[in-house]
C-alpha positions in Angstrom: 115.4 87.4 96.2 114.4 88.3 92.7 116.9 89.7 90.2 116.7 92.4 87.6 116.9 91.5 83.9 120.4 92.2 82.4 119.5 91.6 78.8 120.3 95.3 78.2 123.3 95.4 80.4 123.7 95.6 84.2 123.2 99.3 84.3 120.0 99.5 82.2 117.6 98.2 84.9 118.9 100.7 87.4 118.7 103.6 85.0 115.2 102.5 84.0 114.0 102.4 87.6 115.6 105.7 88.7 114.2 107.6 85.7 110.7 106.1 86.0 110.1 107.2 89.5 111.1 110.9 88.9 108.1 112.0 86.8 105.6 109.7 88.6 105.0 107.4 85.7 104.1 104.6 88.2 106.4 102.2 86.3 108.0 99.4 88.1 111.7 99.0 88.5 114.5 97.4 86.5 113.0 96.9 83.0 111.7 93.4 83.4 112.2 92.0 86.9 112.7 88.2 86.9 110.3 86.8 89.6 108.5 90.1 90.0 110.9 91.5 92.6 110.5 95.1 91.6 112.9 97.4 93.5 113.3 94.7 96.1 115.8 93.2 93.7 118.3 96.1 94.1 121.0 96.4 96.7 120.4 98.5 99.8 122.0 101.6 98.3 120.5 100.9 94.8 117.0 100.7 96.3 117.6 103.9 98.3 118.1 106.0 95.1 114.5 105.8 93.8 113.2 106.2 97.3 115.1 109.5 97.7 114.0 110.6 94.2 110.3 110.1 95.1 110.7 111.8 98.5 111.7 115.0 96.8 108.1 115.4 95.7 108.1 115.0 91.9 110.3 118.0 91.2 113.3 116.4 89.6 111.7 116.0 86.2 108.3 117.2 87.3 105.2 115.1 87.7 102.1 115.8 85.6 100.6 118.9 87.3 101.8 118.0 90.7 105.4 118.6 89.7 104.6 122.3 88.8 103.0 123.2 92.1 105.5 121.1 94.1 108.3 123.2 92.6 106.3 126.3 93.2 106.3 125.6 97.0 110.0 125.4 97.0 110.4 128.5 94.9 108.3 130.5 97.4 110.4 129.2 100.3 113.6 130.0 98.5 112.4 133.5 97.7 111.5 134.0 101.4 114.9 132.8 102.5 116.6 135.1 100.0 114.5 138.0 101.3 115.7 137.3 104.9 119.3 137.2 103.8 119.2 140.6 102.0 116.9 142.2 104.5 114.0 142.9 102.1 110.4 141.8 101.7 110.5 138.8 99.5 108.9 139.1 96.0 108.1 136.7 93.3 106.5 137.5 89.9 105.9 141.1 91.2 104.0 139.9 94.2 105.0 140.5 97.8 105.4 137.2 99.8 104.0 137.5 103.3 103.4 135.3 106.3 100.2 133.9 104.8 101.9 132.7 101.6 104.8 131.2 103.5 102.5 129.2 105.7 100.7 127.8 102.6 104.1 127.0 100.9 105.5 125.3 104.0 102.3 123.3 104.4 102.5 122.1 100.8 106.2 121.3 100.9 106.3 119.6 104.3 102.9 117.9 104.7 103.6 114.9 102.5 107.1 114.1 103.9 105.7 114.4 107.4 102.8 112.1 106.6 105.1 109.5 105.0 107.2 109.3 108.1 104.1 109.1 110.3 102.5 106.3 108.3 105.8 104.4 108.1 106.1 104.6 111.9 102.6 103.3 112.3 103.4 100.4 110.0 106.5 99.2 111.9 105.3 99.6 115.5 101.9 98.0 115.2 101.1 94.2 114.8 98.8 94.8 111.9 101.4 96.9 110.1 104.2 94.4 110.7 102.1 91.7 109.0 102.8 93.3 105.6 106.6 93.2 105.9 108.1 90.1 104.4 111.8 90.7 105.0 113.0 91.2 108.6 115.3 93.9 109.8 116.4 97.0 108.0 115.3 95.8 104.6 111.7 95.3 106.0 111.8 98.9 107.2 112.9 100.1 103.8 109.9 98.2 102.2 107.5 100.0 104.5 109.1 103.4 104.0 109.1 103.0 100.2 105.5 101.8 100.1 104.1 104.9 101.8 106.5 107.2 100.1 105.4 105.9 96.7 101.7 106.0 97.5 101.8 109.5 99.0 103.8 111.0 96.2 101.6 109.8 93.3 104.0 107.1 92.1 103.0 103.4 92.2 106.2 101.5 92.2 107.0 99.3 95.2 109.3 96.8 96.9 107.6 93.5 96.1 108.3 92.2 99.7 105.7 94.5 101.2 102.4 92.6 101.1 98.8 93.9 101.1 96.6 93.4 104.2 93.5 95.2 105.2 95.5 97.5 107.5 98.1 98.4 104.8 95.4 98.9 102.2 93.5 101.3 104.4 96.7 103.1 105.5 97.7 103.3 101.8 94.3 104.8 100.9 94.9 107.5 103.5 98.3 108.2 102.0 97.0 108.5 98.5 94.1 110.8 99.4 96.0 113.1 101.6 99.1 113.0 99.5 97.1 114.3 96.5 94.6 116.6 98.0 96.5 118.3 100.8 99.3 119.8 98.6 96.7 120.5 95.9 94.6 122.6 98.3 97.7 124.3 99.6 98.7 125.2 96.1 95.2 126.6 95.3 95.3 128.6 98.5 98.8 129.9 97.8 97.8 130.9 94.2 94.6 132.6 95.4 96.5 134.5 98.1 99.1 135.8 95.5 96.5 136.5 92.9 94.8 139.0 95.3 97.9 141.0 95.7 98.9 144.0 93.6 101.8 143.7 91.3 104.7 145.9 92.2 107.4 146.9 89.7 110.9 145.5 90.1 113.5 147.7 91.7 117.2 147.7 92.2 116.8 145.7 95.4 114.6 143.0 93.9 116.2 139.6 94.1 116.3 138.1 90.7 114.8 134.6 90.3 116.1 134.0 86.7 119.8 133.7 87.4 122.3 131.0 88.6 122.4 132.4 92.1 118.7 131.6 92.6 119.1 128.2 91.0 121.7 127.3 93.5 119.6 128.6 96.4 116.5 126.7 95.1 118.4 123.4 94.8 119.8 124.0 98.3 116.3 124.6 99.7 115.0 121.4 98.1 117.9 119.3 99.4 117.6 120.7 102.9 113.8 120.5 103.1 113.2 117.0 101.7 116.7 115.6 102.2 117.0 116.3 105.9 113.6 114.8 106.5 114.3 111.5 104.8 117.9 111.1 106.0 117.1 109.8 109.5 114.8 107.3 108.0 117.5 106.2 105.5 119.8 105.6 108.4 117.3 103.1 109.8 116.8 101.3 106.5 119.1 101.3 103.4 122.2 102.8 105.1 122.1 100.3 108.0 121.4 97.4 105.5 124.3 98.5 103.3 126.8 98.8 106.1 125.8 95.3 107.4 126.8 93.6 104.2 
């Protein structure tokens, strides 16, 4: 097991890793990792933090380009939910949000997390996929989950225990292509659908999207959308590993 460098203190490697994965810099973890262990050097719960951060889809700090349209998907979903709660047609930037826009937003927000879980499942139930996993048990599952989460979400960091084989390289290529182009096409479709709509003036019943209420709602939508999808996988990996030690 590799260990993170502590020349800048014990907390610095963790802070470096956690911050780097949020804006999709592709940087490895833990400042300098002695032995090249990457995030594999962290504890079970320590390794779960960058995994969760990436799974949110580059919206914490915002990835280059992708962070903008990733947040846009969640904003449209939050506006739609707010419209349902107040019993009015949802509006954003003076545009009415209809069923077509909601479908594009849902596709953009849910496609990548669903694909990550699917590819991870393939990698842990097939003989070719298991060949890439170095560590057995829950930690090996975390390695596979992190590998496809990172590749699908335009990151590049990894758990060093997950090795490259022809199968994992091809599966990773699928993750990278679909992880970039599927949300991108959904964002373009959503933007085109909204651009074709007429702008309507704000009224007394228009739900404001520039206040603290909407901020709380938006954060809740992000946590419920991405958080609930990754939580069952976390129980099979980092949480089980952490409880067993």
